[in-house]
C-alpha positions in Angstrom: 0.0 0.0 0.0 1.1 3.6 -0.6 -0.7 4.8 2.5 0.8 7.6 4.6 2.3 6.0 7.7 3.3 9.1 9.6 0.3 11.4 10.5 2.7 14.2 11.1 3.2 14.4 7.3 -0.3 15.8 7.0 -0.1 18.1 10.0 -1.6 15.8 12.6 0.0 15.5 16.0 -0.1 12.3 18.1 -0.5 12.8 21.9 0.3 10.5 24.8 -1.6 11.5 27.9 -3.9 8.4 27.4 -1.2 6.0 26.4 0.0 3.2 28.7 -3.4 2.6 30.4 -4.0 -0.6 28.4 -1.0 -2.1 30.0 -2.2 -1.6 33.6 -2.7 -5.0 35.3 -4.8 -6.4 36.8 -7.8 -5.3 34.8 -9.7 -4.0 37.9 -7.1 -1.4 38.4 -7.2 -0.2 34.8 -10.3 1.9 35.2 -8.8 4.2 37.9 -5.7 4.6 35.8 -7.9 5.5 32.8 -9.8 8.1 34.8 -6.6 9.8 35.9 -5.2 9.7 32.3 -8.4 11.2 30.9 -8.2 14.0 33.5 -4.7 14.9 32.3 -5.8 15.1 28.7 -8.9 17.1 29.5 -6.8 19.7 31.4 -4.9 20.5 28.3 -7.7 19.9 25.7 -10.7 21.5 27.3 -9.5 25.1 27.3 -11.2 28.2 26.0 -8.3 28.8 23.6 -8.7 25.3 22.1 -12.1 25.2 20.5 -13.5 24.3 17.1 -14.9 27.0 14.8 -18.2 25.2 13.9 -20.0 21.9 13.9 -23.1 20.9 11.9 -25.0 17.6 11.9 -27.2 16.4 9.1 -29.4 13.2 9.2 -28.6 10.6 6.6 -30.7 7.5 7.2 -32.3 5.4 9.9 -31.6 1.6 9.8 -33.1 -1.3 11.6 -31.0 -2.8 14.4 -31.7 -5.7 16.7 -32.8 -4.6 20.2 -30.7 -7.3 21.8 -27.6 -5.9 20.3 -28.4 -2.2 20.9 -28.4 -2.6 24.7 -26.7 -5.9 25.3 -30.0 -7.7 25.9 -30.9 -5.5 28.9 -33.9 -3.7 27.3 -37.4 -5.3 27.6 -39.7 -4.7 24.7 -41.9 -6.6 22.1 -40.3 -5.2 19.0 -37.1 -7.2 18.2 -35.7 -4.1 16.2 -35.0 -0.5 17.1 -33.8 2.1 14.6 -30.5 3.9 14.7 -30.0 7.2 12.9 -26.8 7.8 11.0 -25.7 11.4 10.7 -23.0 13.3 8.9 -21.0 15.6 11.1 -19.1 18.4 9.5 -16.5 20.1 11.8 -14.4 23.2 11.0 -11.4 24.1 13.0 -8.0 25.7 12.8 -5.0 23.5 12.2 -1.7 23.9 14.0 -0.6 26.5 11.4 -3.8 28.6 11.8 -5.5 27.5 8.5 -9.2 26.6 8.4 -9.7 22.9 7.9 -12.8 20.8 7.4 -13.5 17.3 8.8 -16.3 15.0 7.5 -17.2 12.5 10.3 -19.3 9.4 9.4 -20.2 10.1 5.7 -22.0 6.7 5.4 -23.3 6.0 1.9 -26.4 3.9 2.2 -25.9 1.8 -0.9 -22.6 0.6 0.5 -24.0 -0.1 4.0 -26.6 -2.4 2.4 -23.8 -4.7 1.2 -22.7 -5.6 4.7 -23.7 -9.3 5.2 -26.0 -8.6 8.1 -28.1 -6.1 6.1 -27.8 -8.1 2.9 -29.3 -11.1 4.7 -32.0 -8.9 6.3 -33.0 -7.7 2.8 -33.2 -11.2 1.5 -35.3 -12.4 4.4 -37.8 -9.6 4.6 -37.8 -8.2 1.0 -37.3 -4.7 -0.3 -40.6 -3.3 1.0 -40.1 -4.2 4.7 -36.3 -3.5 4.5 -36.6 -0.1 2.8 -40.0 1.1 3.9 -40.3 -0.2 7.5 -36.8 -1.0 8.8 -35.2 1.9 7.1 -35.8 5.6 6.4 -33.7 7.8 4.1 -33.3 11.5 4.8 -30.3 12.8 2.8 -27.6 11.4 0.6 -24.1 12.3 1.7 -23.9 14.7 -1.3 -27.1 16.4 -0.2 -26.0 16.5 3.4 -22.6 18.1 2.5 -24.5 20.7 0.4 -26.8 21.5 3.3 -23.7 22.5 5.2 -22.9 25.0 2.5 -19.7 23.3 1.2 -18.7 20.9 -1.5 -17.0 17.5 -1.2 -13.9 19.1 -2.6 -13.8 21.4 0.4 -13.3 18.6 2.9 -9.7 18.1 4.2 -10.2 15.0 6.4 -12.6 12.1 6.5 -13.0 9.5 9.3 -15.4 7.1 10.8 -15.4 5.8 14.4 -15.0 2.3 12.9 -15.6 0.7 9.5 -18.6 -1.5 10.0 -21.0 -1.3 7.0 -18.6 1.0 5.0 -17.8 0.4 1.4 -14.8 2.7 1.2 -14.5 2.3 -2.6 -17.5 4.7 -2.9 -15.8 7.5 -1.0 -12.1 6.9 -1.5 -12.3 6.0 -5.2 -10.7 3.0 -6.9 -7.9 2.1 -9.3 -10.1 -0.4 -11.1 -13.8 -0.5 -12.1 -16.0 -2.3 -9.6 -19.3 -4.2 -9.9 -19.2 -4.3 -13.6 -18.9 -0.5 -14.0 -17.2 0.9 -17.0 -14.7 3.1 -15.2 -13.0 3.2 -11.8 -14.8 5.2 -9.1 -13.6 8.7 -8.7 -13.0 9.8 -5.0 -16.2 11.3 -3.5 -13.9 13.6 -1.4 -11.2 14.3 -4.0 -8.9 16.4 -1.7 -9.4 14.6 1.6 -7.1 12.6 3.7 -8.8 9.5 5.1 -7.9 8.9 8.8 -8.3 5.3 10.0 -6.6 3.3 12.7 -4.2 0.7 11.2 -5.9 -2.1 13.1 -9.2 -1.2 11.5 -7.8 -1.2 8.0 -6.1 -4.5 8.7 -9.4 -6.1 9.5 -10.5 -5.8 5.8 -7.6 -8.0 4.8 -9.0 -11.0 6.8 -12.2 -10.8 8.9 -12.7 -13.2 11.7 -16.1 -15.0 11.7 -17.2 -12.9 14.7 -16.5 -9.8 12.6 -17.8 -11.0 9.2 -21.4 -9.9 9.3 -20.6 -6.2 9.6 -17.8 -5.5 7.2 -18.6 -5.0 3.5 -16.9 -7.8 1.5 -14.2 -6.2 -0.7 -15.0 -2.8 0.8 -11.3 -1.7 0.5 -10.4 -3.6 -2.7 -8.4 -1.4 -5.1 -9.1 1.8 -3.2 -6.9 4.8 -4.1 -4.7 4.8 -1.0 -2.4 7.8 -1.6 -4.6 9.8 0.8 -5.0 7.0 3.4 -3.4 7.9 6.7 -2.8 5.0 9.0 -3.0 5.9 12.7 -1.5 3.9 15.6 -3.0 5.8 18.5 -4.4 9.1 19.7 -4.0 12.1 17.5 -5.1 15.8 17.4 -6.1 17.3 14.0 -5.9 20.9 15.2 -7.7 23.2 17.7 -10.4 21.4 19.6 -10.4 18.2 17.5 -8.9 14.8 18.5 -9.3 11.2 17.6 -9.1 9.0 20.7 -8.5 5.3 20.6 -11.5 3.5 22.0 -11.0 -0.2 21.1 -13.4 -3.0 22.0 -16.4 -2.6 19.7 -13.8 -3.2 17.0 -10.1 -3.5 17.3 -9.5 -0.2 15.6 -12.3 1.8 17.0 -11.6 5.5 17.7 -13.9 8.3 19.0 -14.2 11.9 18.0 -13.4 14.5 20.7 -14.6 18.1 20.1 -14.1 21.1 22.3 -17.0 23.4 21.7 -18.6 26.5 23.3 -20.7 24.0 25.3 -17.7 22.0 26.5 -16.2 18.7 25.2 -18.3 16.3 23.1 -17.4 12.7 22.4 -18.9 10.8 19.5 -18.7 7.0 18.9 -20.8 3.9 18.3 -19.7 2.2 21.5 -23.3 2.9 22.7 -26.5 3.7 20.8 -28.2 6.2 23.1 -27.5 8.4 26.1 -28.8 5.5 28.3 -25.9 3.4 27.2 -23.4 5.6 29.0 -25.7 6.5 31.9 -28.0 3.5 32.6 -28.7 4.7 36.1 -30.8 7.5 34.5 -32.5 5.2 32.0 -36.3 4.8 31.8 -36.0 2.0 29.2 -37.5 -1.1 30.8 -34.8 -3.4 32.1 -31.8 -1.2 31.5 -31.3 0.4 35.0 -32.0 -2.9 36.8 -29.6 -4.7 34.5 -26.8 -2.2 35.2 -27.5 -2.4 39.0 -27.6 -6.2 39.0 -24.3 -6.6 37.2 -22.7 -3.5 38.9 -22.0 -1.9 35.5 -21.8 1.9 34.8 -22.2 1.5 31.0 -24.2 -0.8 28.6 -22.3 -1.9 25.5 -23.5 -1.8 22.0 -22.9 -5.5 21.4 -23.4 -6.6 17.9 -19.7 -7.6 18.0 -17.7 -8.3 21.1 -14.1 -8.3 19.9 -13.2 -7.4 23.5 -16.0 -6.5 25.8 -13.7 -5.5 28.6 -11.9 -3.0 26.4 -15.2 -1.7 25.1 -16.4 -1.1 28.6 -13.2 0.7 29.5 -13.5 2.8 26.3 -17.0 3.9 27.2 -15.8 4.9 30.7 -13.0 6.9 29.0 -15.6 8.6 26.9 -17.6 9.6 29.9 -14.5 10.9 31.7 -13.7 13.1 28.7 -17.2 14.5 28.0 -18.7 17.6 29.7 -22.3 17.8 30.9 -25.1 18.7 28.5 -26.1 22.3 28.3 -29.7 21.2 27.8 -29.8 18.9 30.8 -26.7 18.7 33.0 -27.7 15.3 34.3 -26.6 13.9 31.0 -23.1 13.9 29.4 -22.1 15.1 25.9 -21.5 11.6 24.6 -23.1 11.6 21.1 -23.8 8.2 19.5 -22.6 8.3 15.9 -25.6 6.0 15.3 -28.2 7.3 17.8 -31.3 5.3 18.7 -34.5 6.9 17.2 -37.6 7.6 19.3 -40.0 5.9 16.8 -43.4 4.8 18.3 -43.0 1.3 16.9 -40.1 0.8 19.2 -42.0 1.6 22.4 -41.1 1.2 25.2 -37.5 0.9 24.0 -37.0 4.6 23.3 -34.1 6.7 24.5 -34.6 8.6 27.8 -32.6 11.5 26.4 -31.9 12.4 22.8 -28.9 14.5 21.7 -30.1 14.7 18.0 -26.8 16.2 16.8 -24.0 18.7 17.6 -24.5 22.2 16.1 -22.3 25.2 16.8 -21.2 28.3 14.9 -21.5 28.5 11.1 -19.8 26.2 8.5 -18.2 28.4 5.9 -17.0 27.8 2.4 -13.2 27.5 2.6 -11.3 30.1 0.5 -9.8 27.3 -1.7 -10.0 23.5 -2.2 -8.4 21.7 0.6 -7.4 25.1 2.1 -5.1 25.9 -0.8 -5.8 29.6 -0.7 -6.1 29.8 3.1 -3.8 31.9 5.2 
């Protein structure tokens, strides 16, 4: 691969306040070490001088998702499916040289997600009507969502996902060969962007384990244009108020988005599916609070895959330690699920107790040139 192996080459800075925690032994002592490390990072990151310029969230689609996976079997309800809403998040910030940069977080293309074996089998079992009219709702394509933010795909500098479940990266990174019988190779959807993924997550595409198989698109990275692929091996900062924090467990290469905003620090990932996941003691979903109390757990995992459930638990605690309280309701933390559970009536009584609905601050502006070329 011709991937970029050193993030510093594209202006990204690794940081180490959170490193070393994974080596603490025994496991029961790791959580306290994690809380201390998170406090050290927050002290530097969560300052008034280190804030993003703007954040805008746009709904893409709602997809059916098994209730037993969403809340680890804790929720009690008749409907075996809830819905999770995928959203595009556009973030603008100053890089370390003072130039305006734009990050696209979670630009999931629905046609690619449908190719993941789990959703492919769901489509074959229930047919197109139920799959696309009942289980799923479509709000905006990625192209429409980017346009609603007032920018074009060519204005985006960085692209990332918390992990690569249901992603067909050929559709956004472009390919060197034609795919699916098409006449020409795919052009990159974000032609000027660097794609930021943990190395472990990219490696999973080379050979998925049976416990991972259902959620990764077969061939989803075959023949991708990799000149703009940046392989990460840990925690990095992109610029003022933007960091990608390693949060393994849900997948080996999971990472979370940390944003320092006017309302404090937000964290976004799919380690959980609703605010209840990180704060089950406040949950009104039947079964969730009692489950957490019975098992003495402070978080409830999103558990469609359990590559390492202890790591995922620790990662969710890390996310809680990094996040500030919600400006809307200070009982809840600013931990925003990248696929947030919907409040659809058909899911009742399995509906989230508190809904974030997005992260929106400031105004996204059209950069002065593609990829910041004319900035500064």
